[in-house]
C-alpha distance (Angstrom), angle and dihedral (degrees) to the residues before:
residue distance angle dihedral
M1 . . .
T2 3.78 . .
L3 3.81 111.2 .
I4 3.73 117.5 -132.8
T5 3.72 111.0 -128.2
T6 3.85 103.7 150.1
I7 3.67 130.8 25.4
A8 3.83 135.0 -167.2
A9 3.81 116.2 -117.2
A10 3.84 90.9 -122.2
Q11 3.84 90.5 55.6
L12 3.79 96.6 54.4
P13 3.83 108.9 124.2
T14 3.75 127.0 -142.1
I15 3.75 124.0 -75.6
G16 3.79 110.8 -77.4
A17 3.89 94.2 20.4
A18 3.82 119.2 130.2
L19 3.70 114.5 -93.8
G20 3.77 122.8 168.3
V21 3.87 96.1 -16.9
G22 3.74 91.9 -52.9
F23 3.86 135.8 67.9
F24 3.75 127.1 -84.4
A25 3.88 110.7 -119.1
G26 3.95 103.0 173.3
Q27 3.71 140.7 -83.7
F28 3.84 132.4 -64.9
Q29 3.81 136.6 171.1
I30 3.80 137.1 -126.3
A31 3.74 116.9 -167.7
G32 3.84 90.9 -23.4
E33 3.75 94.4 -49.2
R34 3.82 113.8 123.9
F35 3.89 119.3 -135.8
A36 3.84 137.6 179.9
L37 3.79 111.3 -134.1
I38 3.81 118.4 -140.5
R39 3.77 125.0 -167.2
A40 3.85 118.2 -147.9
P41 3.78 124.6 -114.1
K42 3.88 111.5 -89.0
A43 3.79 94.4 -123.3
Q44 3.76 96.0 53.0
G45 3.81 109.4 24.1
F46 3.85 105.5 43.3
H47 3.72 125.6 97.2
A48 3.91 123.8 -153.2
P49 3.74 115.8 -121.7
V50 3.75 113.9 -55.7
R51 3.74 140.8 155.6
W52 3.83 119.5 -86.2
G53 3.89 89.3 -143.1
E54 3.62 145.2 -71.0
A55 3.82 116.4 -35.7
G56 3.88 114.1 -122.6
I57 3.83 92.1 28.2
L58 3.85 115.5 109.2
I59 3.89 112.4 -153.3
P60 3.76 110.5 -149.7
G61 3.80 112.3 -131.1
A62 3.80 97.9 22.8
D63 3.75 98.3 100.2
S64 3.85 103.4 91.3
V65 3.78 113.9 124.4
V66 3.78 88.1 -159.4
D67 3.71 115.7 21.4
G68 3.88 101.0 73.7
L69 3.79 93.9 170.2
A70 3.88 91.4 59.7
N71 3.72 90.2 48.2
T72 3.81 92.8 49.5
R73 3.70 93.5 49.7
A74 3.75 90.4 52.3
L75 3.79 91.3 49.7
A76 3.89 92.0 50.5
E77 3.75 91.2 49.6
A78 3.68 89.3 52.4
G79 3.82 89.6 54.0
S80 3.75 99.4 -103.9
E81 3.74 115.1 164.6
L82 3.72 90.8 -149.0
G83 3.76 95.1 50.7
T84 3.84 93.5 44.5
W85 3.81 90.0 51.9
A86 3.75 96.6 52.5
L87 3.87 93.1 46.9
S88 3.80 90.0 47.1
L89 3.81 94.0 55.5
S90 3.80 117.6 119.3
I91 3.80 117.2 -178.1
D92 3.76 118.3 177.9
G93 3.79 90.1 -31.8
Y94 3.91 97.6 -44.0
E95 3.78 109.5 121.6
D96 3.82 102.8 166.8
W97 3.75 100.0 92.0
Y98 3.76 125.4 137.1
L99 3.72 144.0 159.3
G100 3.79 115.7 -78.2
S101 3.72 121.3 -114.6
R102 3.80 124.4 -126.0
D103 3.82 91.5 -87.9
E104 3.73 94.1 41.0
N105 3.87 92.7 52.5
E106 3.73 90.2 45.8
L107 3.81 88.8 57.1
I108 3.84 88.6 51.3
Y109 3.82 89.8 55.7
R110 3.85 92.7 51.2
A111 3.87 88.9 51.3
F112 3.70 102.1 40.6
K113 3.93 108.0 23.3
P114 3.82 100.3 166.4
T115 3.85 100.7 -160.9
A116 3.79 138.7 57.4
Q117 3.73 93.8 -136.9
E118 3.74 120.8 119.9
N119 3.82 118.7 -91.5
W120 3.74 123.1 -106.2
C121 3.86 108.3 -109.9
S122 3.73 106.6 -168.5
F123 3.88 127.4 126.3
R124 3.64 102.5 -10.5
D125 4.04 98.0 -47.5
G126 3.75 105.2 -179.6
D127 3.72 99.0 25.5
N128 3.76 105.2 141.0
P129 3.84 120.2 167.6
S130 3.80 89.1 177.0
S131 3.67 101.9 63.8
L132 3.75 125.4 88.1
P133 3.00 107.0 -98.9
P134 3.66 97.7 23.9
G135 3.84 115.9 -102.1
Y136 3.85 119.1 -122.2
P137 3.80 125.3 -156.5
Y138 3.81 113.9 -73.9
T139 3.68 128.1 -102.6
A140 3.69 123.6 -149.5
E141 3.83 91.5 -94.9
H142 3.76 102.1 31.6
P143 2.94 124.1 107.4
A144 3.73 94.9 33.9
Q145 3.78 128.0 -152.5
T146 3.92 107.9 -73.6
P147 3.86 110.5 -94.5
L148 3.94 86.4 -141.0
A149 3.87 109.5 100.8
A150 3.69 94.6 -152.4
F151 3.73 91.0 62.1
Q152 3.71 98.8 41.4
E153 3.76 119.9 102.7
G154 3.72 108.1 -69.0
G155 3.87 93.6 19.6
E156 3.74 123.7 125.7
E157 3.80 95.0 -105.2
A158 3.87 98.0 32.1
L159 3.72 121.2 133.0
E160 3.79 114.9 -128.3
A161 3.88 115.7 -107.7
T162 3.74 91.7 -111.5
Y163 3.83 138.2 91.5
Y164 3.81 119.4 -70.7
H165 3.78 124.8 -162.0
T166 3.82 119.7 -110.8
S167 3.80 122.5 -160.5
T168 3.92 91.6 -117.8
Q169 3.73 112.8 112.7
D170 3.80 120.3 -149.1
G171 3.64 106.3 -165.7
P172 3.74 133.7 -50.2
R173 3.79 95.5 -52.4
Y174 3.74 107.2 29.7
A175 3.90 143.0 52.5
W176 3.78 131.2 -167.2
I177 3.82 117.9 -95.2
Q178 3.82 132.0 -168.6
S179 3.71 123.4 -146.0
F180 3.85 116.7 -142.2
G181 3.79 90.8 -167.1
G182 3.83 106.9 65.1
G183 3.77 95.1 -13.5
P184 3.74 106.1 -114.1
Q185 3.79 116.3 164.0
T186 3.86 115.7 -149.0
D187 3.79 142.5 138.0
G188 3.69 118.5 -85.2
H189 3.81 129.9 -162.1
K190 3.83 110.3 -94.0
G191 3.83 93.3 -135.4
S192 3.95 92.3 56.5
A193 3.72 114.6 101.8
R194 3.77 114.6 -124.8
P195 3.82 133.8 159.7
A196 3.89 120.9 -100.1
F197 3.76 137.1 -170.5
A198 3.66 135.1 -156.4
V199 3.83 131.6 -115.4
R200 3.71 140.6 -177.1
R201 3.82 136.9 -158.8
I202 3.72 133.7 -145.1
K203 3.80 124.0 -167.5
V204 3.78 116.2 -108.0
T205 3.79 115.4 -139.1
P206 3.88 127.5 -160.6
């Protein structure tokens, strides 16, 4: 099997389509480089509720709002169970999985919102300067529930309507979390157990 590590822009599939054993969620950029974001299959790339880390301990290098791979490497180097799990994943030959950053997990919410409930519209929930095109704050109706049955609430690939960890730290005691119910983005205590999922990215070429 040939592993997909880059893709031409013209060959990008529709949102939710299979891409490199995961599901295409959209595009984002890091320092001007363009990437396609891929969410792992639920059966192989999801972790049961687990702590992000130790409250009160600041992990150097885990602060990026967009570069989840860099964050995850920093977590693993610090001995994090969650970071080590993500980097050790091997799914059908793909071994470049990591925990999505704050902006990456927001993009996942827009692509695969599981519920039909209204979105949370507080302090700039949904603001995502890293996504392509840039994401603007949610309205009550947008984004809408995904039209893809497999990702809708109760579907085999659906995210639970709860908070998931991101890899983005928010100071010594907190890290960013993303709700897949109404979509609020906030900081959660590092010692609180929450589920997590893995993503990977591939470079998009002209």
